[in-house]
C-alpha positions, 0 to 999 in steps of 0.5 A: 505365793500362788505364782511361786507354787505354780513355778515350783510345780512346773520345775518339779517335773525336772526332778526325775532328770536330776542325774542327767542334769548333773552329768551334763553340767559336770561335762560342761565344766570339764569342757570349759576347763579344757578350753580355757587352757587351750590359748595358754598352751598355744602361748607356751608353744609360741614362746617356749617352742617356736620363738626358742626354736625347740622342736621337743617343746613344740611336740610336747605342748602340741601333744598336750593341746591335741589331747585336751582338744580330744577330751573337750570333743568327747565331753561335748558329744556326751553333754549334747546327748544328756542335754537333749534327753533332759530337754525332750523328756521334760517337754514330753512330761510338761505337755502331758501334764498340761494336757491332763490338766486341761482335760480336767477343767470345768467349762467355766475354767476352760473358757477363760482362754480360747481353744486356739491358745491352748493349742499354741501353748501346748505345742509352740510355747512348750517347744520354746521352753524345751529349746531353751532348756537344752541350750541352758545345759549345752550353751547358756550355762557355759557362756557366762563361765567362759567369759569369767574364765577368759578374764581370769586367764587373761589376767594370769597371762598378762595383767595389763592386757587382761585389764582391757578384757576385764573392762569390756566384758562386764559392760557387754554383759550388762548390755546383753541383759538390758536387751533381754529385758527389752525384748521379753515383752515384745516376744510375748506379743509375738506369741499372742499374735501367733495365737490369733493366727492359729485361731483364724486358721482353725476357724477358717478350716472348720468352716471351709465348706461355708466359706466356699458356698458363700464365695468368701475366699477373698475376704478370708484371705484378706483377714488372714493376710492382715493378721499374718502381717501383724505377726510379721510386724511384731516379730520384726520389732522384737528381732530388731532389738535382739539383732543389734546385740551381735554388731554391738558386741563385735564392735566393742570386741574388735576395738578391745583387740586393737587396743590389746595389739597396740599395747601388746606390741609396745610390751614386746618391743621393750621386752615386758611381754612375749609374743605368745602372751599377746597371742594368748590374751588376744585369743581369750578376747576373741573367744569372749567376743564369740561367746558374747556374740552367741548371746544375741542368739541365746537372748532371742531364744531366752526372751521367747522362752520367758514369754512362753513360760509365762503363758504356760504358767497361766494355764497351770494357774487355772484352778478347778477349785475356783469354779467349785468354790462359788458353788459351795458358797452359794449352796451354803446360803441357799434355802432348802426346798420344801416338800410342798415345792417338790410335789408341786414342781417335781411330781406334777403329772407323774402319776401312773408312770410306774404302772404304765412303764413297769418302774414301781419300786425304783424310788424305794431302791434309790432311797435305800441306797441314799439312806446310808449317807455314803457316796454310792459306787457305780457298777455298770448298769445292765440294759435288761435291768429295770429301775436302773435310773437315778432320782434327780432333784433341782432345788432353786437352782440358778446358773450365771456364767462367769463374766455375765450379769444376767443368770442363764437359769433362775430358780429352777426346781423340779424332781425326776423320778428314777426311770422317768423320761422328761422332755425339756422344751423352750425357745432358743436361749432359754437355758435348756442345754445349760440345765442338762450340763449341770448334771455331769458338772460341766458347769457348777450352779451359782446357787441352789442345790442339785441332788442325785439320789438325795446326795448333793452333786458336789459330794459325788466324785466327778469321775464316778458321777460322769461314769453313770451318765450318757450324754449326747451334746447338741453338736455331734462330735465324732472322732477319726477312726472306725465306727466300732471305735467311735461307739466303744469310745463311750465304754472302752471295755464294751464287747462287740455284742454290747456295741452292736446292741447299742447300735441296734437300739440307736437305730444305726445298726442297719445303716452300718451294715451297708457301709463298705466294711461294716463296723470297721469302716473308717469315719472321716474327721468329725464324721465328714463322710456321714449324714447328720442323722447317721452322726446323731445315731452313732453318738446316741449309740456311744452314750447307750453303750455306757449302760447309763443310769442317767441319759441326757439327749440335747436335741439329739434327734433333730435330724431323724425322721419320725419313724426312726425317732419313734423306734429309738424312743421305744428302744430307750424304754428297755434301759430303765434309765432316767432320761432328760431329752431336749427337743423343739418338737412337740411330737417328741415331747408328747412321748415323755412322762413329763414336759418342762417348759423353759422361757428366758431361763425360768421354769414356767410350766411342768407336767404332761402334754395334756396338763400343759395344754390346760395350764400354759398359753405358751405351750398351746401356741407352740403346739398350734405353730407346729400343727400349722395353725399359727407361728410364734416367736418362741419357736 
């Protein structure tokens, strides 16, 4: 049922081209009808004109033959125009729809397929479908009609000679269908091997510096050669079957023509048939053979298109609801966190925040908004406004990635007050990045509950939720374009004053002014012409220009020197947003209101720097290791 719905959805994109499809099919029928009469007219010219020696008949039927040929030519040209319009238009719509759908995938849904296969399916696979759609309107629909029409006309002209065509054509057609089914799975393997080739090329080009630094060019060449050989072998295996079609068809067709000439010659000698009739039937047989021979090429394209359509359908079937459903079921069965737990894990060490940072009243403001029980909107925050942050609450949250048995986060409970700055510290693999990715719903919690301003995160509109979040991922990603465009990417409606202010607060403004063209300087692909610290600061400016209510920094100051980092953290005070910053540096964590210490997916300590020194042996070891008084495996 779901597959039928998906298929209907894919072909529903053709509805807007119904008129053009109808015109193309109508022109195909006209072209076909005209061509079916051409051998009949040739036979009339031979029997009634040439054999009888009547020039008026030759001129008359010859003129009719030229006229219908001209009609066929015009219909063919117009049909090609409409078919191309439908094919390319549908290809554009299909790519755009698939791309939009992929953009909406949650991470668990997106990760079901590797990135390289999305590229192949949105380019090569869609093009295979487009080519087949064009051929369907121009050739494929016409081919079986030509075969049927030729058999009918051959029987009308001469039943005995036409019998041979009626016997041979269906047998050849069944052979063609068998070949198509045989090669369908083989061409699917070809597309899968193409996926792997694209993945290997993508991986190699992204790591080209590392490959050269380690002098691994030959190894990479060998890997690519082996994968390309697999693609070549699978393609040859598929083509061996499809290419047997034409020789087989030509063999059977030529044998049939010889039989027609043999029996036709006998009919001519006894006067049961005219030369023109034999020529006409042979002409129909040759046209049938030509069309069936063309079917070998059509079959190859159709088999590849069938495999490509199935691969496109797999992307279309990926349903965002699958990921959300697990969360909803788990949330329904999760126990509510008690007030004591919230005070114990969420408020520990938070006293004095409002007095020290001027944030009193934020909780009341957030509570008043949430108390309506309605989903609030997100007007753009103002960097000069205080108390613009949101209240975050994790209640016994567990996260398990699809296909894994062990949870990456287990029983996480804490609360962040509006405008509070929280540092997240822990060893590699302790779940820090996974924790912050739950907030914008890049992943859905397996169990437990995450609330923003006392409203479950699953009740927020995803677009509205993400509109109030500034996120700087661990891997800094910049786009080709100017510095201004990369910063404004976070807020396309931002003025230049907003962009400059965000850059100043991110401590990148002075560096930008030293670029050849300032804010209009071009950034290379993935920021190749920038240092690590410059890329991180531009990414932070991109998040700040959104004027976020929640700012998520995933180890985003690792490439900054101590002075620049201190200036950045001081500038963040002006935004008044709730901040969660992942860091490996104790010096950075000390600047936060509270520190969350994670270990193997569990929250083992929460409090200020002084609190954790008193209560957590692990935290003391981390501090000692970074002060040079010891090394510990956790850092």
